[in-house]
N, C-alpha and C positions, 0 to 999 in steps of 0.2 A: 316626659317633657316637664320641666320645672316651672317656676313662676317668674314674672317680671316684677321687679321691685324698684321703687322710688324713695330715696332718702332725702328729707327736707331738713335743711340746716346743717352746713358744713363747718360748724364751729368747733371749739376745743373738745366738748364732750363726745361729739360724733366721731372724733378720731379713734376712739376705742371700739366703735361698732362698725364702721365702714368696712374694714378688712374682714370681719366675721361674716357679715351679710354677703360680701363678695365672694367668700370662700365656700359658702354653704353649698353643697352639691344639689340641692333642690332649687337654688336660685340660678336661672339661666342668663338673666341680664339685669344689670343694675344701673339706675339713673341717678345722678346726683343733682340736687336742686338747691339753689341759694339766690337771694336777691342781690348779693354782693358779686358783681361780675368777676372781680379779681380773685375773691375768695374761692369762687366756683371753679375757675380756670386753674388756680394753684392746686386745689384739692383733686381735681380730675386728673391732672398730671401726676400728682404724688401718689394716687392710688390706682393709676392705670385704668381710668374709667373714661370710655369714649362718648357716652351718652349723658348729656346734661340738660337741665331745663332751667329757665331764668325765673320761674315763679311757681307757686303751688297751683295757681289758676291754670298755668300752662300745662303742668305736670298731669293734671286731671283730665286733660283732653287727650292724653296718650293712652297706649294700650297697657300701662302697667297694671299689675293685678292688685298690688298692695303698696301702701305708703307708710313710711317710718318718719314720725314727727319728732324732731329733736331741736325745738325752737324755743323761744321765750316762754316761760311757764304759763303766762296769762293767755297765750294764744293756743294751748293745747286743745282745749275742748272745742272752741269754734272751728279750728282747722280740722280736727277729727270728725266733726259733724259734716263739714263741707266734703271731705273725702268720701265718707261713708255714703252720703247722698249721690255722689258721683259713681258708685258702684265699686268702690275699692276697699280691700280690707285695710285696717289701721293698726299700727303699733305706736303708742304714744309714751314719750318719757313722762316722768311724774312731774307735778301732780296731775290727777285726772282733770281737774278743773278748779276754778276759784270762787265759783258761786253755786248755790244749790240748784238754781233754775238751768244753768248750762249743763250741769251734770244730769239733771232730769231729762233734759232734751237729748243728751247723749245716749241714754238708756233707751229712750223711746225711739231714737233713730236706729239703733241696732236691732231692736224688736221689729221695726217696720221694714228695713231693708234686708235683714238676714245675713248682712255682712259680719265678718269677724272683727272684733275689737280686742286688743290686749293692752294692758298698762305695763310698762316696763319697770315694775317695781322690784328692785334688787333684794330687798329684805326676805322675800319668799324663799330665796335659795341660799341664804346665809347658813353656814354650818349649824349653829345652835338652833335655828329654826327647823332645819331639816331633821335634826336629832330629835327635837321635841315633837315633831309631827309623828316621827316613827314611835316614840314612846307613848304618845296619846292613842295612836291606832292600836297599840297593844294593850292599852288599858292601864299602863304603869302609873299614871297620875291619879287614877280614881275619878273622882268628880273634881273638876276644877273650881277653886275656891277664889283665887285672886291672881292677877298677872300685872306686870309692869312692862311698858315699852317706852324707850326713850331715844331721843335723837339730840345730841349735844354738839353744836357746831358754832363756836365763838367767831365773831366777825374778824378777829385777827388771824384766823386760819384760812385765808384765801378768799373770803366772801366778798371783799371790796373789789377785787379784780374780776370775780365772776359777774357781779351786778353791773360793772362798768362795761364788760363785754355785751352783756344782754341788753342794758338799757341805754347805752350810748350817753349823750349829753343829758338825757332826762333820767338818768339812773336812780337818782335820789327819790324820784317820784314812785318808783317801782320797788326800791330796796326795803322799805319799811313795812312790808306786808305782815299781817299777823302770823306769828310762828305756827298757829294751828291751821293755817291754810296750806302747810306743807307737812301733813301729818303721816303720810302713807308709809314712810320708812318704819314708823313705830306701830301703827294700828294693824298693818298687814301682818306683823309677826304673830300677834295674837290670834287674830281672825283666821289666818290660813292654818294655824295649828288646830284650833278647836272647832272651827266651822260656826261658832257663835258670832253674834254681831251686837254692836252697841244699840241700846234702846233709850237711854236717858243719860244726861251729863250735867255736871256742875263743874265749872272752870274758874280758875283765878289767874289773873294776869300780873306780872311784875312791870310797873311803870318804869320806862328806860330814863336813865339820867346822863347818858354818855354825851360829850361835846360834839360828836360828829352830827347830831341832830336828825339822824335817820328816822328815829320813831317819834318825831314831833308831829302831832296831828295835822298841822298846817302844812307839813312838808310832803308827806306820802299820800297817795291817791285813796288809801283806805281810812284816812283820818285815824290811824292806829298809834297808840302810845305804849303798847306792850312789846318788849323784846324777849320775855320768856312767858310761857303759859303752861300751867299744870292742871289737868283735868282728870276727874274721877267719873267713870262710866259705869252704868248697870248694863250687864250683858244678858242676851237672850237666853242663855243656859243657867241663869241664876246667880252667876259669878260676878265679881267686880274687877275693874282694871283701871290702872292709873296711867296716863300718858303724859310724858314731859316733852315739850318743845322748846329748847332754850338756845338763844342766840347771843347772849352775854353771860358767860359762865367760865369760871377759873377751872378749866378742864381740857385735857389734850384733844377731846372729842370722842364720840362714840355712837353707834347704833347698836343697842342691845335690848335683851328681854330677860325677864325672870318670871317664872310660873310656879304657883303652888297649888297641889292637889290634896285630896284627902288621903292618898296613899304614897305619893311621891312628889318631889320638887326638883325644879331645875333653877340654879342661881348663877348669874353672870355679873361680874364687875371687874374693876381694873386689875383684881388679884387673880382673876381667872374664872373658869366655869366649873360647876360641880353638879352631880346628881346625888340627891339624898333621899331617904325614906325615913320611916319611924325608928328605925334601929340606929343608935348612936354611932355604931362602928361599921355602917354599911355605906358609907359615902364613897363616891367614885369621881376622881379627878378626870376631867374631860378635855384638858388643854391640848394634849397631843392628838386626840382624836379630831378635834375641831380646828386644828392649826391648817392654814392654807399655805401650800408650797407646791414645788414641782413633783410630779408623780410620773414615773415611766409607765407607758400604757400596758406593757407586758406584766407589770407586777402591781397594778393599780389597787387591787383588793387585798394584797398580801403584805407588801412592805411597809414596815411601820418604824424601823430603826432610825437610819440617818438619811431620810428622804430630802432633808434640807440641804445636803450636799450633791444632790443630783443636778446636773446642768441641763439646760433646755435644749432640746433637739426635736427633730420631726417626729419622733416617737414619744414625746414627753407632753403631759398635760400640764399647763401652767396654773398656778394659783388656785388649786382645789384642795378640799379636805378629804379625809378617808371616808367621811359619810356621804360624800357626793357620788352619785352614780355616773361615772365618767364613761362606762361602757356604752351608754345611750348616745353620747356625743359622735358628731362626724369625725373621722379620721383626719379630715382636712383641717380641723381646728387645732391639731397638736402643734405645739410650738408657737401658736398665735397668742397675742396678748389677752389676758383675762383680768377682770377687775371687780372691785367691790365684793371681796370675799368669795370669789369664784362664780359669781352670778351671770357675768355678761354672756358667756357662752351658752348657758342654759337658757337665758332669756331669748337670744337669737334662734336657737335651735327650736324652742317650743313655738315661737311665732310662725317661723317658716313651715314647720310641719303642720301646724293648725291651718294655715292657708292652703298647703298643698293637698291635705287630706280632708279639708272643710270639717274640722273637729273644733271643740271648744277648748281654748287655752285655759290653763289654771287661773291666770290673772285676767279673766274675762271682764266684761263691762259691769256685770252685777257685783262682782267682787271689787272692781275698781271704785264703784260708787259707795260700797260699804267701807273702803279704806279711806275715803276723802271726806264724805258728808259729815261724819262725826266731828272732824276738826272745824268745819265751818259753823256748826251749831255750837261747839265748845266755845269759840271765840265770841258768839252772840251772848253766851252765858257770862263770859268774863266781863263783857261790856255792861252787863246788868248785875254786877257784884256777886256772881256765882249763883245765880238763880237756877233751879232744876228745870231743864228743858227736855223735851222729848225729841229723839233723833229719828228722822223719817227713814223708811227703808223701802227700796225698790224691787224687793223680792230676791229669790234665790235663782242661780243659773237653771235653765231647764235641764231635765234629765237627759 
């Protein structure tokens, strides 16, 4: 017998996840929840879901075992806490939360209730991150010296529409949030590879000058003036890392990571990805290994030549790289949408299996806190001209 699951928020982003949760063999029943009656009805019909709920409050009175929260980002932590206290397991879209206090309460609530919490952080499953995690486990980096994580997403690349969907008539008040309040795509790459976490930070902010006025302090609820923020962190393993969160940038956009060790290094930029070591002639191009495309299930671990010519079918994994362990995914996922560099199907599978088996997911609440809190403290530093601040830590996941 599987689990009963409720998904809260039937908006644009949820469309990528509803079919996956519905198809998972360990999900017996799925309930769709949204405050917008018309949107709820439309999506229930679209996805052939018969069980619906008109609000999170109502959903939590039902017998669902787990709740998936895909709502406005400033609601994530309060809604997750509410669901956990109601005895439900929780999957939350990023970010974890937007204040240190609410993230602290979230961790405390998980510890008190014993319920499972998982943050839906896509970068954990990105091909380059998976590759570097394997290299680190094998000791190929040696000691980590320095790493860079960055998320570049200019407003001209769809952000206006996203914020209007999320914020409605008041979207301008929510749009100008500090870039470092959305750091998890960047921080998770480094933390999930090395296991180290941020201990101190100095951050600089770029004062926005754009005519749209999104980052005027009197316009947004955070009184924030920065559209770009760059932070230098001290790590618990003695290394350093730089995190960039840019929202006004002449760049096509990216989420990527570079890491340097005493024995080997991984570099990724617009020109491609490469592994290098101390030998000048020992570099290895990784573009083919890390490319996401369709992969037939029967040859997922061997075919490397012309996978980009494979067409989607019931026997094909979509949007995955050669470093992804597709053998662990349910066969029911074959031919279904995958996104964010192959991460969506792994996110869904990890959460559902964690709920079913009552095991700790990789992106658990302690990791989620370590992904998010550093950005909140970094913005505090930027507001004080880059003063060095200590980053609080809420501990490691239990063994």
